mmCIF file of the N, C-alpha and C atoms, coordinates in Angstrom:
data_MODEL
# 
_entry.id   MODEL 
# 
loop_
_atom_site.group_PDB 
_atom_site.id 
_atom_site.type_symbol 
_atom_site.label_atom_id 
_atom_site.label_alt_id 
_atom_site.label_comp_id 
_atom_site.label_asym_id 
_atom_site.label_entity_id 
_atom_site.label_seq_id 
_atom_site.pdbx_PDB_ins_code 
_atom_site.Cartn_x 
_atom_site.Cartn_y 
_atom_site.Cartn_z 
_atom_site.occupancy 
_atom_site.B_iso_or_equiv 
_atom_site.pdbx_formal_charge 
_atom_site.auth_seq_id 
_atom_site.auth_comp_id 
_atom_site.auth_asym_id 
_atom_site.auth_atom_id 
_atom_site.pdbx_PDB_model_num 
ATOM 1   N N  . MET A 1 1  ? -176.645 -33.323 -46.480 1.00 0.00 ? 1  MET A N  1 
ATOM 2   C CA . MET A 1 1  ? -176.702 -31.872 -46.448 1.00 0.00 ? 1  MET A CA 1 
ATOM 3   C C  . MET A 1 1  ? -175.378 -31.288 -45.939 1.00 0.00 ? 1  MET A C  1 
ATOM 4   N N  . LEU A 1 2  ? -174.864 -31.804 -44.810 1.00 0.00 ? 2  LEU A N  1 
ATOM 5   C CA . LEU A 1 2  ? -173.583 -31.308 -44.311 1.00 0.00 ? 2  LEU A CA 1 
ATOM 6   C C  . LEU A 1 2  ? -172.451 -31.637 -45.258 1.00 0.00 ? 2  LEU A C  1 
ATOM 7   N N  . TYR A 1 3  ? -172.543 -32.772 -45.931 1.00 0.00 ? 3  TYR A N  1 
ATOM 8   C CA . TYR A 1 3  ? -171.489 -33.174 -46.841 1.00 0.00 ? 3  TYR A CA 1 
ATOM 9   C C  . TYR A 1 3  ? -171.244 -32.129 -47.918 1.00 0.00 ? 3  TYR A C  1 
ATOM 10  N N  . SER A 1 4  ? -172.292 -31.514 -48.420 1.00 0.00 ? 4  SER A N  1 
ATOM 11  C CA . SER A 1 4  ? -172.137 -30.523 -49.487 1.00 0.00 ? 4  SER A CA 1 
ATOM 12  C C  . SER A 1 4  ? -171.345 -29.314 -49.015 1.00 0.00 ? 4  SER A C  1 
ATOM 13  N N  . VAL A 1 5  ? -171.446 -28.970 -47.739 1.00 0.00 ? 5  VAL A N  1 
ATOM 14  C CA . VAL A 1 5  ? -170.687 -27.836 -47.211 1.00 0.00 ? 5  VAL A CA 1 
ATOM 15  C C  . VAL A 1 5  ? -169.203 -28.150 -47.243 1.00 0.00 ? 5  VAL A C  1 
ATOM 16  N N  . TYR A 1 6  ? -168.819 -29.351 -46.837 1.00 0.00 ? 6  TYR A N  1 
ATOM 17  C CA . TYR A 1 6  ? -167.403 -29.718 -46.782 1.00 0.00 ? 6  TYR A CA 1 
ATOM 18  C C  . TYR A 1 6  ? -166.834 -30.050 -48.152 1.00 0.00 ? 6  TYR A C  1 
ATOM 19  N N  . ARG A 1 7  ? -167.681 -30.367 -49.091 1.00 0.00 ? 7  ARG A N  1 
ATOM 20  C CA . ARG A 1 7  ? -167.218 -30.696 -50.428 1.00 0.00 ? 7  ARG A CA 1 
ATOM 21  C C  . ARG A 1 7  ? -166.756 -29.452 -51.175 1.00 0.00 ? 7  ARG A C  1 
ATOM 22  N N  . GLU A 1 8  ? -167.274 -28.290 -50.803 1.00 0.00 ? 8  GLU A N  1 
ATOM 23  C CA . GLU A 1 8  ? -166.898 -27.050 -51.467 1.00 0.00 ? 8  GLU A CA 1 
ATOM 24  C C  . GLU A 1 8  ? -165.410 -26.791 -51.306 1.00 0.00 ? 8  GLU A C  1 
ATOM 25  N N  . LYS A 1 9  ? -164.796 -26.196 -52.309 1.00 0.00 ? 9  LYS A N  1 
ATOM 26  C CA . LYS A 1 9  ? -163.392 -25.833 -52.210 1.00 0.00 ? 9  LYS A CA 1 
ATOM 27  C C  . LYS A 1 9  ? -163.327 -24.353 -51.859 1.00 0.00 ? 9  LYS A C  1 
ATOM 28  N N  . SER A 1 10 ? -163.042 -24.085 -50.588 1.00 0.00 ? 10 SER A N  1 
ATOM 29  C CA . SER A 1 10 ? -162.926 -22.710 -50.136 1.00 0.00 ? 10 SER A CA 1 
ATOM 30  C C  . SER A 1 10 ? -162.079 -22.702 -48.882 1.00 0.00 ? 10 SER A C  1 
ATOM 31  N N  . ASP A 1 11 ? -161.703 -21.512 -48.454 1.00 0.00 ? 11 ASP A N  1 
ATOM 32  C CA . ASP A 1 11 ? -160.887 -21.429 -47.249 1.00 0.00 ? 11 ASP A CA 1 
ATOM 33  C C  . ASP A 1 11 ? -161.746 -21.652 -46.008 1.00 0.00 ? 11 ASP A C  1 
ATOM 34  N N  . LEU A 1 12 ? -161.121 -21.903 -44.881 1.00 0.00 ? 12 LEU A N  1 
ATOM 35  C CA . LEU A 1 12 ? -161.824 -22.237 -43.651 1.00 0.00 ? 12 LEU A CA 1 
ATOM 36  C C  . LEU A 1 12 ? -162.778 -21.136 -43.217 1.00 0.00 ? 12 LEU A C  1 
ATOM 37  N N  . GLU A 1 13 ? -162.354 -19.888 -43.330 1.00 0.00 ? 13 GLU A N  1 
ATOM 38  C CA . GLU A 1 13 ? -163.215 -18.777 -42.908 1.00 0.00 ? 13 GLU A CA 1 
ATOM 39  C C  . GLU A 1 13 ? -164.514 -18.766 -43.695 1.00 0.00 ? 13 GLU A C  1 
ATOM 40  N N  . THR A 1 14 ? -164.424 -18.974 -44.997 1.00 0.00 ? 14 THR A N  1 
ATOM 41  C CA . THR A 1 14 ? -165.621 -19.003 -45.838 1.00 0.00 ? 14 THR A CA 1 
ATOM 42  C C  . THR A 1 14 ? -166.505 -20.189 -45.462 1.00 0.00 ? 14 THR A C  1 
ATOM 43  N N  . ARG A 1 15 ? -165.902 -21.329 -45.217 1.00 0.00 ? 15 ARG A N  1 
ATOM 44  C CA . ARG A 1 15 ? -166.679 -22.505 -44.824 1.00 0.00 ? 15 ARG A CA 1 
ATOM 45  C C  . ARG A 1 15 ? -167.429 -22.260 -43.524 1.00 0.00 ? 15 ARG A C  1 
ATOM 46  N N  . LEU A 1 16 ? -166.755 -21.678 -42.559 1.00 0.00 ? 16 LEU A N  1 
ATOM 47  C CA . LEU A 1 16 ? -167.402 -21.411 -41.280 1.00 0.00 ? 16 LEU A CA 1 
ATOM 48  C C  . LEU A 1 16 ? -168.508 -20.386 -41.422 1.00 0.00 ? 16 LEU A C  1 
ATOM 49  N N  . ARG A 1 17 ? -168.255 -19.335 -42.186 1.00 0.00 ? 17 ARG A N  1 
ATOM 50  C CA . ARG A 1 17 ? -169.244 -18.281 -42.373 1.00 0.00 ? 17 ARG A CA 1 
ATOM 51  C C  . ARG A 1 17 ? -170.500 -18.807 -43.056 1.00 0.00 ? 17 ARG A C  1 
ATOM 52  N N  . ASN A 1 18 ? -170.350 -19.767 -43.940 1.00 0.00 ? 18 ASN A N  1 
ATOM 53  C CA . ASN A 1 18 ? -171.476 -20.290 -44.707 1.00 0.00 ? 18 ASN A CA 1 
ATOM 54  C C  . ASN A 1 18 ? -171.990 -21.629 -44.174 1.00 0.00 ? 18 ASN A C  1 
ATOM 55  N N  . HIS A 1 19 ? -171.554 -22.030 -42.993 1.00 0.00 ? 19 HIS A N  1 
ATOM 56  C CA . HIS A 1 19 ? -171.921 -23.351 -42.480 1.00 0.00 ? 19 HIS A CA 1 
ATOM 57  C C  . HIS A 1 19 ? -173.436 -23.473 -42.296 1.00 0.00 ? 19 HIS A C  1 
ATOM 58  N N  . VAL A 1 20 ? -173.959 -24.643 -42.629 1.00 0.00 ? 20 VAL A N  1 
ATOM 59  C CA . VAL A 1 20 ? -175.395 -24.888 -42.595 1.00 0.00 ? 20 VAL A CA 1 
ATOM 60  C C  . VAL A 1 20 ? -175.975 -24.687 -41.196 1.00 0.00 ? 20 VAL A C  1 
ATOM 61  N N  . LEU A 1 21 ? -175.216 -24.988 -40.139 1.00 0.00 ? 21 LEU A N  1 
ATOM 62  C CA . LEU A 1 21 ? -175.739 -24.823 -38.781 1.00 0.00 ? 21 LEU A CA 1 
ATOM 63  C C  . LEU A 1 21 ? -176.076 -23.369 -38.457 1.00 0.00 ? 21 LEU A C  1 
ATOM 64  N N  . LEU A 1 22 ? -175.391 -22.439 -39.082 1.00 0.00 ? 22 LEU A N  1 
ATOM 65  C CA . LEU A 1 22 ? -175.664 -21.015 -38.828 1.00 0.00 ? 22 LEU A CA 1 
ATOM 66  C C  . LEU A 1 22 ? -177.041 -20.600 -39.316 1.00 0.00 ? 22 LEU A C  1 
ATOM 67  N N  . ARG A 1 23 ? -177.613 -21.369 -40.247 1.00 0.00 ? 23 ARG A N  1 
ATOM 68  C CA . ARG A 1 23 ? -178.915 -21.013 -40.813 1.00 0.00 ? 23 ARG A CA 1 
ATOM 69  C C  . ARG A 1 23 ? -180.084 -21.695 -40.110 1.00 0.00 ? 23 ARG A C  1 
ATOM 70  N N  . LEU A 1 24 ? -179.782 -22.570 -39.155 1.00 0.00 ? 24 LEU A N  1 
ATOM 71  C CA . LEU A 1 24 ? -180.860 -23.285 -38.467 1.00 0.00 ? 24 LEU A CA 1 
ATOM 72  C C  . LEU A 1 24 ? -181.376 -22.464 -37.291 1.00 0.00 ? 24 LEU A C  1 
ATOM 73  N N  . ARG A 1 25 ? -182.701 -22.371 -37.178 1.00 0.00 ? 25 ARG A N  1 
ATOM 74  C CA . ARG A 1 25 ? -183.312 -21.559 -36.122 1.00 0.00 ? 25 ARG A CA 1 
ATOM 75  C C  . ARG A 1 25 ? -183.176 -22.191 -34.746 1.00 0.00 ? 25 ARG A C  1 
ATOM 76  N N  . ASN A 1 26 ? -182.970 -23.494 -34.685 1.00 0.00 ? 26 ASN A N  1 
ATOM 77  C CA . ASN A 1 26 ? -182.886 -24.170 -33.393 1.00 0.00 ? 26 ASN A CA 1 
ATOM 78  C C  . ASN A 1 26 ? -181.434 -24.420 -32.949 1.00 0.00 ? 26 ASN A C  1 
ATOM 79  N N  . VAL A 1 27 ? -180.494 -23.685 -33.514 1.00 0.00 ? 27 VAL A N  1 
ATOM 80  C CA . VAL A 1 27 ? -179.073 -23.837 -33.161 1.00 0.00 ? 27 VAL A CA 1 
ATOM 81  C C  . VAL A 1 27 ? -178.555 -22.512 -32.617 1.00 0.00 ? 27 VAL A C  1 
ATOM 82  N N  . ILE A 1 28 ? -177.857 -22.604 -31.506 1.00 0.00 ? 28 ILE A N  1 
ATOM 83  C CA . ILE A 1 28 ? -177.208 -21.425 -30.931 1.00 0.00 ? 28 ILE A CA 1 
ATOM 84  C C  . ILE A 1 28 ? -175.701 -21.648 -31.015 1.00 0.00 ? 28 ILE A C  1 
ATOM 85  N N  . ILE A 1 29 ? -175.002 -20.726 -31.623 1.00 0.00 ? 29 ILE A N  1 
ATOM 86  C CA . ILE A 1 29 ? -173.556 -20.821 -31.783 1.00 0.00 ? 29 ILE A CA 1 
ATOM 87  C C  . ILE A 1 29 ? -172.894 -19.968 -30.702 1.00 0.00 ? 29 ILE A C  1 
ATOM 88  N N  . THR A 1 30 ? -172.005 -20.583 -29.941 1.00 0.00 ? 30 THR A N  1 
ATOM 89  C CA . THR A 1 30 ? -171.275 -19.855 -28.906 1.00 0.00 ? 30 THR A CA 1 
ATOM 90  C C  . THR A 1 30 ? -169.790 -20.159 -29.036 1.00 0.00 ? 30 THR A C  1 
ATOM 91  N N  . PRO A 1 31 ? -168.931 -19.268 -28.571 1.00 0.00 ? 31 PRO A N  1 
ATOM 92  C CA . PRO A 1 31 ? -167.488 -19.528 -28.653 1.00 0.00 ? 31 PRO A CA 1 
ATOM 93  C C  . PRO A 1 31 ? -167.066 -20.557 -27.611 1.00 0.00 ? 31 PRO A C  1 
ATOM 94  N N  . HIS A 1 32 ? -166.007 -21.265 -27.904 1.00 0.00 ? 32 HIS A N  1 
ATOM 95  C CA . HIS A 1 32 ? -165.436 -22.190 -26.928 1.00 0.00 ? 32 HIS A CA 1 
ATOM 96  C C  . HIS A 1 32 ? -164.432 -21.392 -26.101 1.00 0.00 ? 32 HIS A C  1 
ATOM 97  N N  . SER A 1 33 ? -164.828 -21.036 -24.902 1.00 0.00 ? 33 SER A N  1 
ATOM 98  C CA . SER A 1 33 ? -163.938 -20.214 -24.073 1.00 0.00 ? 33 SER A CA 1 
ATOM 99  C C  . SER A 1 33 ? -163.780 -20.771 -22.668 1.00 0.00 ? 33 SER A C  1 
ATOM 100 N N  . ALA A 1 34 ? -164.013 -22.063 -22.493 1.00 0.00 ? 34 ALA A N  1 
ATOM 101 C CA . ALA A 1 34 ? -163.903 -22.673 -21.172 1.00 0.00 ? 34 ALA A CA 1 
ATOM 102 C C  . ALA A 1 34 ? -162.494 -22.562 -20.617 1.00 0.00 ? 34 ALA A C  1 
ATOM 103 N N  . PHE A 1 35 ? -161.505 -22.508 -21.506 1.00 0.00 ? 35 PHE A N  1 
ATOM 104 C CA . PHE A 1 35 ? -160.113 -22.409 -21.069 1.00 0.00 ? 35 PHE A CA 1 
ATOM 105 C C  . PHE A 1 35 ? -159.766 -21.010 -20.586 1.00 0.00 ? 35 PHE A C  1 
ATOM 106 N N  . ASN A 1 36 ? -160.627 -20.059 -20.806 1.00 0.00 ? 36 ASN A N  1 
ATOM 107 C CA . ASN A 1 36 ? -160.285 -18.660 -20.593 1.00 0.00 ? 36 ASN A CA 1 
ATOM 108 C C  . ASN A 1 36 ? -160.723 -18.155 -19.221 1.00 0.00 ? 36 ASN A C  1 
ATOM 109 N N  . THR A 1 37 ? -160.377 -18.904 -18.180 1.00 0.00 ? 37 THR A N  1 
ATOM 110 C CA . THR A 1 37 ? -160.608 -18.453 -16.812 1.00 0.00 ? 37 THR A CA 1 
ATOM 111 C C  . THR A 1 37 ? -159.245 -18.337 -16.142 1.00 0.00 ? 37 THR A C  1 
ATOM 112 N N  . GLN A 1 38 ? -159.169 -17.601 -15.063 1.00 0.00 ? 38 GLN A N  1 
ATOM 113 C CA . GLN A 1 38 ? -157.885 -17.443 -14.386 1.00 0.00 ? 38 GLN A CA 1 
ATOM 114 C C  . GLN A 1 38 ? -157.361 -18.799 -13.905 1.00 0.00 ? 38 GLN A C  1 
ATOM 115 N N  . ASP A 1 39 ? -158.226 -19.619 -13.316 1.00 0.00 ? 39 ASP A N  1 
ATOM 116 C CA . ASP A 1 39 ? -157.796 -20.944 -12.847 1.00 0.00 ? 39 ASP A CA 1 
ATOM 117 C C  . ASP A 1 39 ? -157.275 -21.808 -13.989 1.00 0.00 ? 39 ASP A C  1 
ATOM 118 N N  . ALA A 1 40 ? -157.991 -21.820 -15.090 1.00 0.00 ? 40 ALA A N  1 
ATOM 119 C CA . ALA A 1 40 ? -157.584 -22.643 -16.230 1.00 0.00 ? 40 ALA A CA 1 
ATOM 120 C C  . ALA A 1 40 ? -156.259 -22.174 -16.807 1.00 0.00 ? 40 ALA A C  1 
ATOM 121 N N  . VAL A 1 41 ? -156.086 -20.871 -16.949 1.00 0.00 ? 41 VAL A N  1 
ATOM 122 C CA . VAL A 1 41 ? -154.832 -20.333 -17.484 1.00 0.00 ? 41 VAL A CA 1 
ATOM 123 C C  . VAL A 1 41 ? -153.677 -20.655 -16.542 1.00 0.00 ? 41 VAL A C  1 
ATOM 124 N N  . GLU A 1 42 ? -153.901 -20.555 -15.232 1.00 0.00 ? 42 GLU A N  1 
ATOM 125 C CA . GLU A 1 42 ? -152.850 -20.902 -14.267 1.00 0.00 ? 42 GLU A CA 1 
ATOM 126 C C  . GLU A 1 42 ? -152.469 -22.377 -14.388 1.00 0.00 ? 42 GLU A C  1 
ATOM 127 N N  . ARG A 1 43 ? -153.469 -23.264 -14.535 1.00 0.00 ? 43 ARG A N  1 
ATOM 128 C CA . ARG A 1 43 ? -153.168 -24.696 -14.694 1.00 0.00 ? 43 ARG A CA 1 
ATOM 129 C C  . ARG A 1 43 ? -152.403 -24.951 -15.981 1.00 0.00 ? 43 ARG A C  1 
ATOM 130 N N  . ILE A 1 44 ? -152.784 -24.267 -17.041 1.00 0.00 ? 44 ILE A N  1 
ATOM 131 C CA . ILE A 1 44 ? -152.085 -24.421 -18.323 1.00 0.00 ? 44 ILE A CA 1 
ATOM 132 C C  . ILE A 1 44 ? -150.629 -23.992 -18.167 1.00 0.00 ? 44 ILE A C  1 
ATOM 133 N N  . LEU A 1 45 ? -150.409 -22.850 -17.521 1.00 0.00 ? 45 LEU A N  1 
ATOM 134 C CA . LEU A 1 45 ? -149.039 -22.360 -17.321 1.00 0.00 ? 45 LEU A CA 1 
ATOM 135 C C  . LEU A 1 45 ? -148.232 -23.307 -16.435 1.00 0.00 ? 45 LEU A C  1 
ATOM 136 N N  . GLU A 1 46 ? -148.838 -23.788 -15.348 1.00 0.00 ? 46 GLU A N  1 
ATOM 137 C CA . GLU A 1 46 ? -148.135 -24.727 -14.461 1.00 0.00 ? 46 GLU A CA 1 
ATOM 138 C C  . GLU A 1 46 ? -147.775 -26.015 -15.194 1.00 0.00 ? 46 GLU A C  1 
ATOM 139 N N  . THR A 1 47 ? -148.702 -26.528 -15.964 1.00 0.00 ? 47 THR A N  1 
ATOM 140 C CA . THR A 1 47 ? -148.446 -27.752 -16.721 1.00 0.00 ? 47 THR A CA 1 
ATOM 141 C C  . THR A 1 47 ? -147.350 -27.529 -17.750 1.00 0.00 ? 47 THR A C  1 
ATOM 142 N N  . THR A 1 48 ? -147.372 -26.379 -18.411 1.00 0.00 ? 48 THR A N  1 
ATOM 143 C CA . THR A 1 48 ? -146.362 -26.065 -19.414 1.00 0.00 ? 48 THR A CA 1 
ATOM 144 C C  . THR A 1 48 ? -144.981 -25.985 -18.789 1.00 0.00 ? 48 THR A C  1 
ATOM 145 N N  . VAL A 1 49 ? -144.867 -25.268 -17.677 1.00 0.00 ? 49 VAL A N  1 
ATOM 146 C CA . VAL A 1 49 ? -143.579 -25.143 -16.987 1.00 0.00 ? 49 VAL A CA 1 
ATOM 147 C C  . VAL A 1 49 ? -143.112 -26.515 -16.510 1.00 0.00 ? 49 VAL A C  1 
ATOM 148 N N  . ASP A 1 50 ? -144.019 -27.296 -15.931 1.00 0.00 ? 50 ASP A N  1 
ATOM 149 C CA . ASP A 1 50 ? -143.684 -28.643 -15.467 1.00 0.00 ? 50 ASP A CA 1 
ATOM 150 C C  . ASP A 1 50 ? -143.177 -29.506 -16.614 1.00 0.00 ? 50 ASP A C  1 
ATOM 151 N N  . ASN A 1 51 ? -143.844 -29.441 -17.762 1.00 0.00 ? 51 ASN A N  1 
ATOM 152 C CA . ASN A 1 51 ? -143.420 -30.214 -18.932 1.00 0.00 ? 51 ASN A CA 1 
ATOM 153 C C  . ASN A 1 51 ? -142.051 -29.777 -19.436 1.00 0.00 ? 51 ASN A C  1 
ATOM 154 N N  . ILE A 1 52 ? -141.794 -28.491 -19.463 1.00 0.00 ? 52 ILE A N  1 
ATOM 155 C CA . ILE A 1 52 ? -140.500 -27.982 -19.940 1.00 0.00 ? 52 ILE A CA 1 
ATOM 156 C C  . ILE A 1 52 ? -139.381 -28.422 -18.998 1.00 0.00 ? 52 ILE A C  1 
ATOM 157 N N  . LEU A 1 53 ? -139.598 -28.274 -17.691 1.00 0.00 ? 53 LEU A N  1 
ATOM 158 C CA . LEU A 1 53 ? -138.582 -28.677 -16.719 1.00 0.00 ? 53 LEU A CA 1 
ATOM 159 C C  . LEU A 1 53 ? -138.321 -30.185 -16.772 1.00 0.00 ? 53 LEU A C  1 
ATOM 160 N N  . ALA A 1 54 ? -139.390 -30.960 -16.870 1.00 0.00 ? 54 ALA A N  1 
ATOM 161 C CA . ALA A 1 54 ? -139.233 -32.418 -16.955 1.00 0.00 ? 54 ALA A CA 1 
ATOM 162 C C  . ALA A 1 54 ? -138.464 -32.801 -18.213 1.00 0.00 ? 54 ALA A C  1 
ATOM 163 N N  . PHE A 1 55 ? -138.772 -32.169 -19.323 1.00 0.00 ? 55 PHE A N  1 
ATOM 164 C CA . PHE A 1 55 ? -138.071 -32.446 -20.576 1.00 0.00 ? 55 PHE A CA 1 
ATOM 165 C C  . PHE A 1 55 ? -136.596 -32.090 -20.455 1.00 0.00 ? 55 PHE A C  1 
ATOM 166 N N  . ALA A 1 56 ? -136.305 -30.929 -19.826 1.00 0.00 ? 56 ALA A N  1 
ATOM 167 C CA . ALA A 1 56 ? -134.925 -30.483 -19.659 1.00 0.00 ? 56 ALA A CA 1 
ATOM 168 C C  . ALA A 1 56 ? -134.127 -31.465 -18.797 1.00 0.00 ? 56 ALA A C  1 
ATOM 169 N N  . HIS A 1 57 ? -134.801 -32.179 -17.905 1.00 0.00 ? 57 HIS A N  1 
ATOM 170 C CA . HIS A 1 57 ? -134.140 -33.160 -17.053 1.00 0.00 ? 57 HIS A CA 1 
ATOM 171 C C  . HIS A 1 57 ? -134.179 -34.573 -17.646 1.00 0.00 ? 57 HIS A C  1 
ATOM 172 N N  . GLY A 1 58 ? -134.595 -34.663 -18.918 1.00 0.00 ? 58 GLY A N  1 
ATOM 173 C CA . GLY A 1 58 ? -134.613 -35.952 -19.603 1.00 0.00 ? 58 GLY A CA 1 
ATOM 174 C C  . GLY A 1 58 ? -135.758 -36.856 -19.199 1.00 0.00 ? 58 GLY A C  1 
ATOM 175 N N  . GLU A 1 59 ? -136.802 -36.292 -18.616 1.00 0.00 ? 59 GLU A N  1 
ATOM 176 C CA . GLU A 1 59 ? -137.949 -37.072 -18.181 1.00 0.00 ? 59 GLU A CA 1 
ATOM 177 C C  . GLU A 1 59 ? -139.252 -36.458 -18.709 1.00 0.00 ? 59 GLU A C  1 
ATOM 178 N N  . PRO A 1 60 ? -139.462 -36.493 -20.032 1.00 0.00 ? 60 PRO A N  1 
ATOM 179 C CA . PRO A 1 60 ? -140.675 -35.870 -20.588 1.00 0.00 ? 60 PRO A CA 1 
ATOM 180 C C  . PRO A 1 60 ? -141.933 -36.499 -20.009 1.00 0.00 ? 60 PRO A C  1 
ATOM 181 N N  . ARG A 1 61 ? -142.910 -35.662 -19.750 1.00 0.00 ? 61 ARG A N  1 
ATOM 182 C CA . ARG A 1 61 ? -144.161 -36.117 -19.115 1.00 0.00 ? 61 ARG A CA 1 
ATOM 183 C C  . ARG A 1 61 ? -145.275 -36.343 -20.119 1.00 0.00 ? 61 ARG A C  1 
ATOM 184 N N  . SER A 1 62 ? -145.262 -35.652 -21.205 1.00 0.00 ? 62 SER A N  1 
ATOM 185 C CA . SER A 1 62 ? -146.312 -35.819 -22.217 1.00 0.00 ? 62 SER A CA 1 
ATOM 186 C C  . SER A 1 62 ? -145.679 -36.383 -23.477 1.00 0.00 ? 62 SER A C  1 
ATOM 187 N N  . ILE A 1 63 ? -146.021 -37.613 -23.789 1.00 0.00 ? 63 ILE A N  1 
ATOM 188 C CA . ILE A 1 63 ? -145.470 -38.275 -24.977 1.00 0.00 ? 63 ILE A CA 1 
ATOM 189 C C  . ILE A 1 63 ? -146.643 -38.736 -25.824 1.00 0.00 ? 63 ILE A C  1 
ATOM 190 N N  . ALA A 1 64 ? -146.671 -38.308 -27.076 1.00 0.00 ? 64 ALA A N  1 
ATOM 191 C CA . ALA A 1 64 ? -147.725 -38.684 -28.029 1.00 0.00 ? 64 ALA A CA 1 
ATOM 192 C C  . ALA A 1 64 ? -149.112 -38.378 -27.467 1.00 0.00 ? 64 ALA A C  1 
ATOM 193 N N  . GLY A 1 65 ? -149.249 -37.231 -26.821 1.00 0.00 ? 65 GLY A N  1 
ATOM 194 C CA . GLY A 1 65 ? -150.545 -36.794 -26.338 1.00 0.00 ? 65 GLY A CA 1 
ATOM 195 C C  . GLY A 1 65 ? -151.004 -37.452 -25.058 1.00 0.00 ? 65 GLY A C  1 
ATOM 196 N N  . ARG A 1 66 ? -150.196 -38.301 -24.442 1.00 0.00 ? 66 ARG A N  1 
ATOM 197 C CA . ARG A 1 66 ? -150.592 -38.969 -23.201 1.00 0.00 ? 66 ARG A CA 1 
ATOM 198 C C  . ARG A 1 66 ? -149.685 -38.512 -22.064 1.00 0.00 ? 66 ARG A C  1 
ATOM 199 N N  . ARG A 1 67 ? -150.282 -38.252 -20.924 1.00 0.00 ? 67 ARG A N  1 
ATOM 200 C CA . ARG A 1 67 ? -149.503 -37.863 -19.747 1.00 0.00 ? 67 ARG A CA 1 
ATOM 201 C C  . ARG A 1 67 ? -149.046 -39.111 -19.013 1.00 0.00 ? 67 ARG A C  1 
ATOM 202 N N  . LYS A 1 68 ? -147.867 -39.033 -18.419 1.00 0.00 ? 68 LYS A N  1 
ATOM 203 C CA . LYS A 1 68 ? -147.350 -40.131 -17.593 1.00 0.00 ? 68 LYS A CA 1 
ATOM 204 C C  . LYS A 1 68 ? -148.015 -40.127 -16.258 1.00 0.00 ? 68 LYS A C  1 
# 
């Protein structure tokens, strides 16, 4: 059943709008917003600045998705 949804040739917005899970009565769809807290945003900014500074000093901290 899910395979038929992905087999269709359409843009992502259309696929999401017509996704089979949206039609199920026992499914609740919610946005992924766990990152959207002040603490999380501060950690993201600190990590980003740390990564940029480390890279500028020739010591990159995140290589191929893994932290040192």
